[in-house]
BATOR-333566 format. One record per residue (C-alpha): x negated, y, z; residue in three letters. Coordinates in Angstrom, 2 decimals, always signed. Layout:
BEGIN
<atom><c1>X</c1><c2>Y</c2><c3>Z</c3><sero>ALA</sero></atom>
...
This chain:
BEGIN
<atom><c1>-0.08</c1><c2>-0.10</c2><c3>-0.08</c3><sero>UNK</sero></atom>
<atom><c1>-1.57</c1><c2>+3.39</c2><c3>-0.85</c3><sero>UNK</sero></atom>
<atom><c1>-1.48</c1><c2>+6.63</c2><c3>+1.58</c3><sero>UNK</sero></atom>
<atom><c1>-2.18</c1><c2>+9.90</c2><c3>+0.74</c3><sero>UNK</sero></atom>
<atom><c1>-3.59</c1><c2>+12.39</c2><c3>+2.59</c3><sero>UNK</sero></atom>
<atom><c1>-2.28</c1><c2>+15.83</c2><c3>+2.11</c3><sero>UNK</sero></atom>
<atom><c1>-3.76</c1><c2>+19.89</c2><c3>+2.21</c3><sero>UNK</sero></atom>
<atom><c1>-2.18</c1><c2>+21.49</c2><c3>+4.93</c3><sero>UNK</sero></atom>
<atom><c1>-2.27</c1><c2>+24.79</c2><c3>+2.95</c3><sero>UNK</sero></atom>
<atom><c1>-2.89</c1><c2>+26.16</c2><c3>-0.41</c3><sero>UNK</sero></atom>
<atom><c1>-6.21</c1><c2>+26.98</c2><c3>-1.22</c3><sero>UNK</sero></atom>
<atom><c1>-9.70</c1><c2>+26.09</c2><c3>-2.65</c3><sero>UNK</sero></atom>
<atom><c1>-11.12</c1><c2>+22.65</c2><c3>-1.12</c3><sero>UNK</sero></atom>
<atom><c1>-14.46</c1><c2>+23.90</c2><c3>-0.09</c3><sero>UNK</sero></atom>
<atom><c1>-16.04</c1><c2>+20.18</c2><c3>+0.90</c3><sero>UNK</sero></atom>
<atom><c1>-15.32</c1><c2>+16.72</c2><c3>+1.06</c3><sero>UNK</sero></atom>
<atom><c1>-17.22</c1><c2>+15.01</c2><c3>+4.11</c3><sero>UNK</sero></atom>
<atom><c1>-16.29</c1><c2>+11.69</c2><c3>+3.51</c3><sero>UNK</sero></atom>
<atom><c1>-16.70</c1><c2>+9.52</c2><c3>+0.28</c3><sero>UNK</sero></atom>
<atom><c1>-15.25</c1><c2>+7.17</c2><c3>-1.54</c3><sero>UNK</sero></atom>
<atom><c1>-15.26</c1><c2>+3.79</c2><c3>-0.01</c3><sero>UNK</sero></atom>
<atom><c1>-16.22</c1><c2>+5.21</c2><c3>+3.67</c3><sero>UNK</sero></atom>
<atom><c1>-13.45</c1><c2>+3.94</c2><c3>+6.57</c3><sero>UNK</sero></atom>
<atom><c1>-11.73</c1><c2>+6.56</c2><c3>+8.97</c3><sero>UNK</sero></atom>
<atom><c1>-9.65</c1><c2>+6.86</c2><c3>+11.55</c3><sero>UNK</sero></atom>
<atom><c1>-6.43</c1><c2>+8.79</c2><c3>+12.85</c3><sero>UNK</sero></atom>
<atom><c1>-8.41</c1><c2>+12.63</c2><c3>+13.28</c3><sero>UNK</sero></atom>
<atom><c1>-11.33</c1><c2>+12.11</c2><c3>+11.41</c3><sero>UNK</sero></atom>
<atom><c1>-11.63</c1><c2>+15.79</c2><c3>+9.56</c3><sero>UNK</sero></atom>
<atom><c1>-11.96</c1><c2>+14.47</c2><c3>+5.56</c3><sero>UNK</sero></atom>
<atom><c1>-12.22</c1><c2>+18.01</c2><c3>+4.13</c3><sero>UNK</sero></atom>
<atom><c1>-12.06</c1><c2>+21.64</c2><c3>+4.37</c3><sero>UNK</sero></atom>
<atom><c1>-9.78</c1><c2>+23.77</c2><c3>+2.57</c3><sero>UNK</sero></atom>
<atom><c1>-10.51</c1><c2>+28.11</c2><c3>+2.27</c3><sero>UNK</sero></atom>
<atom><c1>-7.63</c1><c2>+29.63</c2><c3>+2.71</c3><sero>UNK</sero></atom>
<atom><c1>-6.94</c1><c2>+33.67</c2><c3>+3.02</c3><sero>UNK</sero></atom>
<atom><c1>-11.09</c1><c2>+33.55</c2><c3>+3.70</c3><sero>UNK</sero></atom>
<atom><c1>-10.33</c1><c2>+30.92</c2><c3>+6.99</c3><sero>UNK</sero></atom>
<atom><c1>-12.20</c1><c2>+27.62</c2><c3>+6.79</c3><sero>UNK</sero></atom>
<atom><c1>-9.54</c1><c2>+25.30</c2><c3>+7.20</c3><sero>UNK</sero></atom>
<atom><c1>-10.46</c1><c2>+21.17</c2><c3>+8.85</c3><sero>UNK</sero></atom>
<atom><c1>-8.07</c1><c2>+18.61</c2><c3>+6.65</c3><sero>UNK</sero></atom>
<atom><c1>-7.91</c1><c2>+15.39</c2><c3>+8.96</c3><sero>UNK</sero></atom>
<atom><c1>-6.35</c1><c2>+12.16</c2><c3>+8.86</c3><sero>UNK</sero></atom>
<atom><c1>-3.00</c1><c2>+11.37</c2><c3>+10.32</c3><sero>UNK</sero></atom>
<atom><c1>-3.79</c1><c2>+7.57</c2><c3>+10.29</c3><sero>UNK</sero></atom>
<atom><c1>-6.83</c1><c2>+4.90</c2><c3>+9.79</c3><sero>UNK</sero></atom>
<atom><c1>-8.21</c1><c2>+3.56</c2><c3>+6.52</c3><sero>UNK</sero></atom>
<atom><c1>-10.53</c1><c2>+2.87</c2><c3>+3.69</c3><sero>UNK</sero></atom>
<atom><c1>-10.95</c1><c2>+6.04</c2><c3>+1.68</c3><sero>UNK</sero></atom>
<atom><c1>-9.63</c1><c2>+4.99</c2><c3>-2.04</c3><sero>UNK</sero></atom>
<atom><c1>-10.86</c1><c2>+7.41</c2><c3>-4.25</c3><sero>UNK</sero></atom>
<atom><c1>-10.69</c1><c2>+11.35</c2><c3>-4.16</c3><sero>UNK</sero></atom>
<atom><c1>-7.46</c1><c2>+13.11</c2><c3>-6.42</c3><sero>UNK</sero></atom>
<atom><c1>-9.12</c1><c2>+16.29</c2><c3>-6.57</c3><sero>UNK</sero></atom>
<atom><c1>-12.85</c1><c2>+17.98</c2><c3>-6.90</c3><sero>UNK</sero></atom>
<atom><c1>-14.63</c1><c2>+20.15</c2><c3>-4.69</c3><sero>UNK</sero></atom>
<atom><c1>-14.36</c1><c2>+24.09</c2><c3>-5.44</c3><sero>UNK</sero></atom>
<atom><c1>-10.60</c1><c2>+23.36</c2><c3>-6.94</c3><sero>UNK</sero></atom>
<atom><c1>-7.32</c1><c2>+24.94</c2><c3>-5.99</c3><sero>UNK</sero></atom>
<atom><c1>-4.79</c1><c2>+23.05</c2><c3>-4.11</c3><sero>UNK</sero></atom>
<atom><c1>-1.86</c1><c2>+23.39</c2><c3>-3.37</c3><sero>UNK</sero></atom>
<atom><c1>-0.01</c1><c2>+23.05</c2><c3>+0.21</c3><sero>UNK</sero></atom>
<atom><c1>+1.53</c1><c2>+19.33</c2><c3>+0.49</c3><sero>UNK</sero></atom>
<atom><c1>-0.93</c1><c2>+18.70</c2><c3>-2.46</c3><sero>UNK</sero></atom>
<atom><c1>-2.34</c1><c2>+15.09</c2><c3>-2.41</c3><sero>UNK</sero></atom>
<atom><c1>-5.86</c1><c2>+14.93</c2><c3>-1.72</c3><sero>UNK</sero></atom>
<atom><c1>-7.50</c1><c2>+11.41</c2><c3>-0.95</c3><sero>UNK</sero></atom>
<atom><c1>-5.93</c1><c2>+8.19</c2><c3>-1.60</c3><sero>UNK</sero></atom>
<atom><c1>-6.07</c1><c2>+5.33</c2><c3>+1.41</c3><sero>UNK</sero></atom>
<atom><c1>-6.39</c1><c2>+2.38</c2><c3>+1.77</c3><sero>UNK</sero></atom>
<atom><c1>-5.05</c1><c2>+0.17</c2><c3>+4.08</c3><sero>UNK</sero></atom>
């Protein structure tokens, strides 16, 4: 079953802090999004393995947009 981690705000994906294949736990910071000159950490809501990134660094993202795909 595929699950996603979504951006909490609209902005620019500044950096990806995990790579595909990494195992993460709930509350792991996976990325930083810049919005209105603030750096906002994106945290996982649940544990899993990072399947693949759906957006590139420096890309603009919308609020609620899926950033990464998690595998169980």
